[in-house]
C-alpha positions as CSV (number, residue, x, y, z in Angstrom):
1,X,181.3,68.9,36.8
2,X,178.0,69.3,39.0
3,X,175.8,66.2,39.2
4,X,172.1,67.3,39.0
5,X,170.3,64.1,39.6
6,X,166.7,64.6,39.9
7,X,163.7,62.3,40.0
8,X,160.1,63.5,39.3
9,X,157.6,64.7,41.9
10,X,154.6,66.5,42.2
11,X,156.2,69.8,42.9
12,X,158.9,71.7,43.6
13,X,158.8,71.6,47.6
14,X,158.3,67.7,47.6
15,X,160.9,65.5,49.0
16,X,162.8,63.0,46.7
17,X,164.5,65.5,44.4
18,X,168.2,65.9,44.6
19,X,170.6,68.9,45.5
20,X,174.2,69.0,43.1
21,X,175.7,66.7,45.5
22,X,173.1,63.9,45.0
23,X,171.4,64.1,48.6
24,X,167.6,64.9,48.9
25,X,166.1,68.4,48.5
26,X,165.0,69.6,52.0
27,X,161.4,70.7,52.2
28,X,161.2,74.6,52.9
29,X,157.6,74.8,53.7
30,X,156.2,75.1,57.6
31,X,155.7,71.7,59.0
32,X,152.7,71.5,61.0
33,X,153.0,72.7,64.6
34,X,156.2,74.5,63.8
35,X,156.4,77.5,65.5
36,X,157.7,80.4,63.2
37,X,160.7,80.9,65.0
38,X,161.8,77.5,64.6
39,X,160.8,77.3,61.1
40,X,163.0,80.3,60.5
41,X,165.9,78.6,62.5
42,X,165.7,75.4,60.4
43,X,165.5,77.7,57.0
44,X,168.7,79.7,58.3
45,X,170.4,76.2,58.5
46,X,170.0,75.3,54.7
47,X,173.0,75.6,52.7
48,X,171.9,78.0,49.9
49,X,175.1,77.4,47.9
50,X,174.3,73.7,47.3
51,X,171.0,74.4,45.7
52,X,170.3,75.2,42.1
53,X,168.7,78.4,41.2
54,X,165.0,77.4,41.4
55,X,165.4,75.8,44.7
56,X,167.4,79.0,45.9
57,X,164.3,81.1,45.1
58,X,162.1,78.9,46.8
59,X,164.2,79.0,49.8
60,X,164.4,82.7,49.8
61,X,160.7,83.3,49.5
62,X,160.0,80.7,52.6
63,X,162.5,82.7,54.4
64,X,160.8,85.9,54.1
65,X,157.4,84.0,54.7
66,X,159.2,82.5,57.9
67,X,160.4,86.1,59.0
68,X,157.1,87.8,58.8
69,X,155.2,84.7,60.3
70,X,157.5,85.3,63.3
71,X,156.9,89.1,63.1
72,X,153.1,88.3,63.4
73,X,153.7,85.7,66.4
74,X,155.9,88.3,68.4
75,X,153.4,91.4,67.6
76,X,150.0,89.1,68.5
77,X,148.7,90.0,72.1
78,X,149.2,87.2,74.7
79,X,145.9,85.7,75.3
80,X,144.3,87.2,78.2
81,X,142.4,85.4,81.2
82,X,138.8,85.7,81.1
83,X,137.5,88.5,83.8
84,X,136.5,87.1,87.2
85,X,132.9,86.4,87.5
86,X,131.4,89.7,89.0
87,X,130.6,88.9,93.0
88,X,127.3,87.9,94.1
89,X,125.3,90.5,95.9
90,X,125.4,89.8,99.8
91,X,122.7,87.8,101.2
92,X,120.6,89.4,104.1
93,X,121.2,88.2,107.5
94,X,118.9,85.3,108.4
95,X,116.9,87.4,111.1
96,X,116.6,90.2,108.3
97,X,112.7,89.1,107.6
98,X,112.3,89.1,111.5
99,X,113.6,92.7,111.6
100,X,111.2,94.0,108.9
101,X,108.1,92.3,110.6
102,X,109.0,94.0,113.9
103,X,109.6,97.4,112.0
104,X,105.8,96.9,110.5
105,X,104.5,95.9,113.9
106,X,106.1,99.3,115.0
107,X,104.2,101.5,112.7
108,X,100.8,103.2,113.6
109,X,97.9,102.2,112.0
110,X,98.1,104.8,109.7
111,X,101.4,104.5,108.7
112,X,100.7,100.8,107.9
113,X,98.0,101.4,105.5
114,X,100.2,103.7,103.8
115,X,103.1,101.1,103.9
116,X,100.5,98.6,102.3
117,X,99.2,101.1,99.7
118,X,103.0,101.7,98.3
119,X,103.7,98.0,98.3
120,X,100.1,97.4,96.4
121,X,101.0,100.4,94.1
122,X,104.1,98.6,92.8
123,X,106.7,100.7,95.5
124,X,107.1,103.6,93.0
125,X,108.3,107.0,94.7
């Protein structure tokens, strides 16, 4: 004859319930921080023959949830590293301003006036 020892609990997934052999009922829910593959492996290790029908249904439902969670984790793309920042534009050589001044000094007076007018008008072409 089978011995069904039970204690009152807050639900079918709570520890404290008993199996046919009198041991505590396992918790089939996923533990915090447990990976889907670890959860599925833990559920595979449960002896389904030792469970009453109601708990067997719970185990089966959780095994299906664990399999689906494992598939979702496998299909989730790996986290990509953020793209590197764009390179900063190169700084002009330190003597660049002096080169520009020399180029302006080499202009004829007429070209210098045209350059001043071009700068003053917003350097539009």
